[in-house]
C-alpha positions as CSV (number, residue, x, y, z in Angstrom):
1,M,0.0,0.0,0.0
2,Q,1.3,3.5,-0.9
3,H,0.6,6.8,0.8
4,Q,-1.0,9.5,-1.2
5,D,2.4,11.0,-2.1
6,D,3.6,7.6,-3.2
7,R,6.0,7.1,-0.3
8,P,6.3,3.4,0.6
9,A,4.1,2.4,3.5
10,S,7.0,2.1,5.9
11,F,7.6,5.9,5.6
12,H,5.5,8.4,7.7
13,S,4.5,12.0,7.2
14,S,4.3,12.8,10.9
15,P,5.1,11.4,14.3
16,R,1.4,10.7,14.9
17,E,1.3,8.6,11.7
18,A,4.5,6.8,12.6
19,M,2.9,5.7,15.9
20,Q,0.1,3.9,14.0
21,S,2.6,1.5,12.3
22,P,2.2,-2.2,12.8
23,P,4.5,-4.0,15.2
24,E,7.9,-4.9,13.9
25,E,8.4,-8.5,12.6
26,F,12.1,-8.5,12.9
27,L,15.1,-6.3,13.8
28,Y,18.6,-5.7,12.7
29,L,21.4,-5.9,15.3
30,A,25.1,-5.0,15.0
31,C,27.2,-7.8,16.6
32,L,30.9,-7.8,17.1
33,H,33.7,-10.3,18.0
34,E,36.2,-7.6,18.8
35,G,37.3,-8.1,22.4
36,T,35.9,-11.6,22.8
37,G,39.0,-13.5,21.7
38,V,37.1,-14.9,18.7
39,N,39.1,-14.1,15.5
40,K,36.1,-13.8,13.2
41,P,34.4,-11.0,11.4
42,D,31.6,-9.0,13.1
43,F,28.1,-9.6,11.7
44,L,24.7,-8.1,11.2
45,A,22.1,-10.3,12.9
46,V,18.5,-10.5,11.9
47,I,16.3,-11.2,15.0
48,D,12.7,-12.6,14.7
49,A,10.8,-10.2,17.0
50,E,8.1,-12.7,17.8
51,E,10.3,-15.7,18.6
52,G,13.3,-13.8,20.0
53,R,15.9,-15.7,18.1
54,I,18.5,-15.1,15.4
55,V,17.3,-16.1,12.0
56,H,20.2,-14.9,9.9
57,E,23.7,-13.5,10.2
58,T,25.5,-11.4,7.6
59,P,29.2,-11.5,8.3
60,M,31.4,-8.6,7.3
61,P,34.3,-9.3,4.9
62,N,37.1,-8.5,7.4
63,V,38.0,-9.1,11.0
64,G,38.3,-6.2,13.5
65,D,35.7,-3.7,12.3
66,E,34.0,-3.2,15.7
67,L,30.5,-2.6,14.4
68,H,28.9,0.1,16.5
69,H,26.2,2.5,15.3
70,F,24.5,2.2,11.9
71,G,21.6,3.7,10.0
72,W,19.4,3.8,7.0
73,N,20.0,5.5,3.6
74,R,16.6,7.2,4.1
75,C,14.4,8.3,7.0
76,S,10.7,9.0,6.7
77,S,10.1,12.5,5.4
78,A,13.2,14.8,5.8
79,C,14.9,13.2,2.8
80,H,13.1,12.9,-0.6
81,G,15.5,10.4,-2.0
82,P,15.5,6.7,-2.7
83,D,13.6,4.1,-0.8
84,R,14.8,2.7,2.5
85,S,16.7,0.0,0.8
86,H,20.1,-0.1,2.4
87,L,21.7,0.0,5.8
88,I,25.0,2.0,6.2
89,V,27.1,0.0,8.7
90,P,30.4,1.6,9.8
91,G,33.3,-0.2,11.4
92,F,34.1,2.1,14.3
93,R,37.6,0.7,14.9
94,S,38.5,-0.2,11.3
95,S,37.1,3.0,9.6
96,R,35.4,0.9,6.9
97,I,31.8,1.7,5.8
98,H,29.7,-1.2,4.7
99,V,26.6,-0.7,2.4
100,V,24.2,-3.5,3.1
101,N,21.2,-4.2,0.8
102,V,18.0,-5.1,2.6
103,A,15.6,-4.5,-0.3
104,E,16.2,-7.8,-2.2
105,D,15.5,-10.0,0.9
106,P,15.0,-8.1,4.1
107,R,15.6,-11.2,6.2
108,R,18.9,-12.0,4.5
109,P,20.9,-8.7,4.1
110,R,23.6,-8.7,1.5
111,I,26.8,-6.6,1.5
112,E,26.7,-4.5,-1.7
113,K,29.7,-2.3,-1.2
114,V,32.6,-1.5,1.2
115,I,34.3,1.9,1.4
116,E,37.8,1.2,2.7
117,P,39.7,3.4,5.2
118,H,42.2,4.8,2.6
119,E,39.3,6.3,0.6
120,L,37.8,7.9,3.7
121,I,41.2,9.4,4.5
122,E,41.9,10.5,1.0
123,K,38.6,12.3,0.4
124,T,37.9,13.6,3.9
125,G,41.0,13.3,6.1
126,Y,38.8,11.6,8.7
127,T,38.6,8.2,10.4
128,R,36.4,6.4,13.0
129,P,32.9,6.7,11.4
130,H,30.1,6.7,14.0
131,T,26.5,8.1,13.7
132,V,24.6,7.7,10.4
133,H,21.7,9.8,9.2
134,C,20.1,10.5,5.9
135,M,20.1,14.2,5.0
136,P,18.4,16.5,2.5
137,G,19.9,16.4,-1.0
138,D,20.0,12.7,-1.5
139,N,22.9,12.5,1.0
140,V,23.9,10.1,3.8
141,V,26.0,11.9,6.5
142,V,28.3,10.1,8.9
143,S,29.9,11.7,11.9
144,M,33.7,11.1,12.0
145,L,35.5,11.0,15.3
146,G,39.2,11.0,14.4
147,D,41.7,12.5,12.0
148,R,44.0,10.3,9.9
149,E,46.3,9.7,12.9
150,G,43.5,9.0,15.4
151,A,43.6,12.4,17.2
152,G,40.4,14.3,17.7
153,S,38.2,15.5,14.9
154,G,35.0,17.5,14.4
155,G,33.8,16.6,11.0
156,F,31.4,14.6,8.8
157,A,31.6,12.5,5.7
158,V,29.0,12.5,3.0
159,L,27.8,9.6,0.8
160,D,25.5,9.8,-2.2
161,A,22.2,8.1,-1.0
162,R,21.6,6.5,-4.4
163,T,25.1,5.4,-5.6
164,F,26.8,5.3,-2.2
165,E,29.8,7.1,-3.6
166,L,31.9,8.9,-1.1
167,K,31.5,12.7,-1.9
168,G,33.8,14.2,0.7
169,R,33.3,16.4,3.7
170,W,29.9,17.8,4.7
171,E,30.9,20.9,6.6
172,N,31.5,24.0,4.5
173,G,34.7,25.4,5.8
174,G,34.9,27.6,8.9
175,G,35.6,26.5,12.5
176,L,35.5,22.9,13.5
177,P,35.0,21.4,17.0
178,S,37.9,19.6,18.6
179,F,35.8,16.4,19.1
180,N,32.8,14.8,17.5
181,Y,30.3,12.0,18.3
182,D,26.6,12.0,17.7
183,F,24.3,14.4,15.7
184,W,20.7,15.1,15.0
185,Y,19.0,17.8,12.9
186,Q,15.7,19.6,12.6
187,P,14.9,20.7,9.0
188,R,12.2,23.3,9.8
189,M,14.6,24.9,12.3
190,N,17.5,24.8,9.9
191,V,19.8,23.4,12.6
192,L,22.0,20.5,13.3
193,I,23.4,19.6,16.8
194,S,26.5,17.6,17.4
195,S,28.1,16.3,20.6
196,E,31.6,15.3,21.7
197,F,33.3,12.0,22.8
198,G,37.1,12.3,22.7
199,E,40.3,11.3,20.9
200,P,40.2,7.8,19.5
201,N,43.8,7.4,20.6
202,A,42.6,8.0,24.2
203,Y,39.5,5.7,24.4
204,E,40.5,2.9,22.0
205,E,42.8,1.2,24.5
206,G,40.5,1.7,27.5
207,F,39.4,4.5,29.8
208,D,42.0,6.4,31.8
209,I,40.8,9.2,34.1
210,N,44.1,11.1,33.4
211,D,43.0,11.5,29.8
212,V,40.0,13.4,31.1
213,M,42.2,15.7,33.1
214,A,44.4,16.2,30.1
215,G,41.5,17.5,28.0
216,R,41.3,14.4,25.7
217,Y,37.5,14.1,26.2
218,G,34.8,16.6,25.3
219,Q,32.2,18.6,27.2
220,R,30.5,20.8,24.5
221,L,27.5,20.9,22.3
222,H,27.6,22.4,18.8
223,F,24.9,24.0,16.7
224,W,25.2,24.2,13.0
225,D,23.4,26.1,10.2
226,L,22.0,23.1,8.3
227,A,21.7,24.8,4.9
228,E,25.0,26.5,5.1
229,R,26.8,23.6,6.8
230,R,28.5,26.0,9.1
231,L,29.1,25.9,12.9
232,E,27.2,28.8,14.5
233,Q,27.2,28.3,18.3
234,T,29.0,26.2,20.9
235,I,27.9,25.6,24.5
236,D,30.5,24.4,27.0
237,L,28.7,22.2,29.6
238,G,31.6,22.3,32.0
239,E,32.5,19.6,34.4
240,Q,28.8,18.7,34.9
241,G,28.7,17.9,31.2
242,L,31.8,15.7,30.8
243,I,31.5,13.4,27.7
244,P,28.1,14.3,26.2
245,L,27.3,11.4,24.0
246,E,23.8,10.8,22.4
247,V,21.7,13.7,21.3
248,R,18.0,13.3,20.9
249,W,15.8,16.1,19.4
250,L,12.1,16.0,20.2
251,H,10.2,14.4,17.3
252,D,7.8,17.3,16.7
253,P,9.2,19.0,13.6
254,E,8.4,22.4,15.2
255,A,10.3,21.6,18.4
256,E,13.3,23.7,19.4
257,G,14.7,21.4,22.1
258,G,15.9,18.0,23.0
259,F,18.2,16.1,25.4
260,V,21.8,15.0,25.7
261,G,23.3,12.7,28.3
262,A,26.7,13.5,29.7
263,A,28.1,10.0,30.3
264,L,30.9,10.6,32.7
265,A,29.2,13.3,34.7
266,S,26.0,11.2,34.6
267,N,23.8,14.2,34.1
268,M,21.0,14.8,31.6
269,F,20.8,18.2,29.9
270,R,17.9,19.8,28.0
271,W,18.8,22.2,25.2
272,H,16.3,24.8,23.8
273,R,16.2,28.2,22.2
274,P,14.2,30.6,24.3
275,N,15.6,33.9,23.2
276,G,17.1,33.4,19.8
277,S,20.3,31.6,21.0
278,W,20.7,28.0,22.3
279,Q,20.9,27.2,26.0
280,A,21.4,24.0,27.9
281,E,20.3,23.2,31.5
282,Q,20.8,20.2,33.6
283,V,17.5,18.6,34.3
284,I,18.4,15.1,35.8
285,S,21.4,14.1,37.9
286,V,22.5,10.5,38.7
287,E,24.6,10.6,41.8
288,N,27.8,8.6,42.1
289,V,27.8,5.6,44.4
290,E,30.7,4.6,46.7
291,L,31.8,1.0,46.1
292,D,34.6,-1.0,47.7
293,G,37.4,-1.7,45.3
294,W,36.3,0.9,42.8
295,P,39.6,2.4,41.4
296,L,38.5,5.9,40.5
297,P,37.9,8.8,42.8
298,G,34.4,10.0,43.7
299,G,32.6,6.7,43.5
300,V,30.9,4.8,40.6
301,P,29.2,7.1,38.1
302,G,26.0,5.9,36.5
303,L,27.6,6.4,33.1
304,I,24.6,7.5,30.9
305,T,25.5,5.8,27.6
306,D,22.3,5.9,25.6
307,L,19.0,7.7,25.6
308,L,16.0,8.2,23.4
309,V,12.6,10.0,23.2
310,S,9.3,8.3,22.4
311,M,7.7,9.2,19.1
312,D,5.0,11.2,20.9
313,D,7.6,13.2,22.9
314,R,6.0,11.9,26.1
315,F,8.8,9.8,27.6
316,L,12.6,9.9,27.8
317,Y,14.5,6.7,28.3
318,F,18.1,6.3,29.3
319,S,20.6,3.6,30.5
320,N,23.1,3.8,33.3
321,W,25.7,1.3,32.1
322,L,27.8,1.1,35.3
323,H,25.0,1.4,37.9
324,G,22.9,-1.1,35.9
325,D,19.5,0.6,35.8
326,L,17.2,1.6,32.9
327,R,15.0,4.6,33.5
328,Q,11.8,6.1,32.0
329,Y,10.9,9.8,32.6
330,D,7.7,11.6,31.7
331,I,8.9,14.7,29.8
332,S,5.5,16.3,29.2
333,D,7.2,19.3,30.9
334,P,10.7,19.0,29.3
335,A,12.2,21.3,31.9
336,N,11.0,19.1,34.8
337,P,11.3,15.4,33.9
338,R,9.4,13.0,36.3
339,L,10.7,9.4,36.9
340,T,7.9,6.9,36.0
341,G,9.9,3.7,35.6
342,Q,13.1,2.0,36.6
343,L,14.5,-1.5,36.0
344,W,17.7,-3.0,37.3
345,L,19.5,-5.1,34.7
346,G,23.0,-6.1,36.0
347,G,25.5,-3.4,36.8
348,L,28.3,-3.1,39.3
349,L,26.2,-2.2,42.4
350,G,25.0,-5.7,43.1
351,R,21.3,-4.8,42.9
352,P,18.9,-7.8,42.3
353,S,18.0,-8.1,38.6
354,D,14.5,-7.4,37.4
355,A,15.2,-9.5,34.3
356,G,14.1,-12.8,36.0
357,R,17.5,-14.2,35.4
358,D,21.1,-13.3,36.1
359,V,22.4,-10.8,33.5
360,N,26.0,-9.7,33.1
361,G,27.1,-6.2,32.3
362,G,24.7,-3.3,32.4
363,P,22.0,-1.9,30.1
364,Q,23.6,0.0,27.3
365,M,22.1,0.6,23.8
366,I,18.3,1.0,23.7
367,Q,15.8,1.2,20.9
368,L,12.0,1.9,21.0
369,S,9.3,0.8,18.6
370,L,7.4,3.6,16.8
371,D,4.3,2.9,18.9
372,G,6.3,3.3,22.1
373,R,5.3,-0.1,23.5
374,R,8.5,-2.2,23.1
375,L,12.0,-1.2,24.2
376,Y,15.0,-3.3,23.1
377,V,18.1,-3.3,25.3
378,T,21.7,-4.6,24.7
379,N,24.7,-4.5,27.1
380,S,27.9,-4.0,25.1
381,L,29.4,-0.5,25.1
382,Y,32.9,-0.7,23.4
383,S,35.2,-3.7,23.3
384,T,38.0,-2.4,25.5
385,W,35.7,-0.7,27.9
386,D,33.6,-3.9,28.1
387,N,36.7,-5.8,29.1
388,Q,37.9,-3.2,31.5
389,F,34.7,-2.8,33.5
390,Y,33.0,-6.1,32.9
391,P,35.7,-8.8,32.4
392,G,34.2,-11.8,30.8
393,L,31.1,-9.9,29.6
394,R,28.3,-12.2,28.5
395,S,26.2,-10.3,26.0
396,W,22.4,-10.3,25.5
397,L,19.4,-8.7,23.9
398,L,16.2,-8.4,25.9
399,R,12.8,-6.6,25.5
400,V,10.9,-4.3,27.8
401,N,7.2,-3.7,27.6
402,C,6.3,0.0,28.1
403,S,3.0,1.2,29.2
404,P,1.5,4.3,27.4
405,E,0.6,5.7,30.8
406,G,4.2,5.1,32.2
407,G,5.9,2.1,33.7
408,M,8.1,-0.7,32.3
409,E,8.1,-4.5,32.6
410,I,10.5,-7.1,31.3
411,D,9.1,-9.3,28.5
412,P,9.9,-12.8,30.0
413,G,9.6,-14.5,26.6
414,F,12.2,-12.5,24.8
415,F,15.9,-13.0,25.5
416,V,18.7,-13.6,23.1
417,D,22.0,-14.9,24.5
418,F,25.1,-14.1,22.4
419,H,27.6,-15.9,24.6
420,D,26.9,-19.6,24.0
421,R,27.1,-19.6,20.3
422,P,28.5,-22.3,18.0
423,D,31.0,-19.8,16.5
424,G,32.0,-18.5,19.9
425,P,30.8,-15.4,22.0
426,A,29.7,-12.2,20.3
427,R,28.6,-8.9,21.7
428,A,25.3,-7.1,20.8
429,H,25.3,-3.4,20.2
430,E,22.8,-1.2,18.3
431,V,19.3,-2.3,17.2
432,R,17.4,-1.1,14.2
433,L,13.7,-2.0,13.5
434,Q,12.8,-2.8,9.9
435,G,10.0,-0.3,9.6
436,G,11.8,2.5,11.5
437,D,12.2,3.3,15.1
438,C,12.5,6.2,17.5
439,T,16.1,7.1,16.6
440,T,15.6,6.7,12.8
441,E,12.7,9.0,11.9
442,I,13.2,12.8,11.3
443,F,10.3,14.8,10.0
444,Q,10.1,18.0,8.0
């Protein structure tokens, strides 16, 4: 069935329309062997959403990619380009970009093209691809976190959304941030926001608090003119905003605000534009917890590693990877979030698990269905950090049922174990739903 403007039925003209989508039948999941001791390529898994099991694996051509975040060649309505036919799957550690065809057989993805690191360096000067979004002008834009030597970077690479040729850099000259990480944009507001992680040479071998003190990690948000591709304003979040990772705009295309989680400081910030310029205020704080044997000063931080906003802009979800809890907040008043749900899923604090089973590690990547009813959770952060903070990590994917009135419950019938596999342990990272999800869709 086609919409009136001939978009495929999986595309949506508004958040309200997206929420009426049928439940997902399957999902795509980035899985890696990096850090597990298994010398095999990472793979893209296809998970049956009803049965909670892997039904197909598409291995990458090389070992050592460290698949991380990935995205579609097209979102719902902000990009008037080709159909949602391909997944763009970067290797975060290898700096390869894989173009994966899901149109021919959605349950058996096929690698169509690989952009090698030397081409990225030659055409952009960047390495370490991270976040993927489609963009206006038949483009796919990828945030790049390092320069050719693995020092900090503040740039973006552009792929043609139809041919997947690498065009070059997205930004149009001018100043560049010292670091880069995630990004999101609002077409009607003509603005793109980006966040900061740190130098790849600092985090790739593991976390060292001395690197934070030496300024090798970020604490700023950046606002860009979308049409001009030019940096316009920077907000320094200070020590309370150390390592701001995921940025999530509200889905309402008229919205001038959103949320960013500062991982190391374990604070949630809201950004908005009340008087013509952008501001950011702390709206949630997760207090550190003292723990015997913890090697770093100040106690164990929550470490907010992922967050998302429901399609109706009603709820904010985020994960505290080290504490081990998953939270749901009512953000009907964005300036005053109200806690409405909390689940304990592993972590370092020794809290009893709400999963109905022992779970290793802590909740990390999260993804929410378009109707806001099903939240998917994985526990791998980054291979060297996994091994540092959770030695012997056993990776999993589970599902949480979310009430439209607020509240969360574990789905006892959905649990995928990635440790006891015939090919050896793997680790599960980012989830994408085949018809779109709450971090895919951008509206104009």
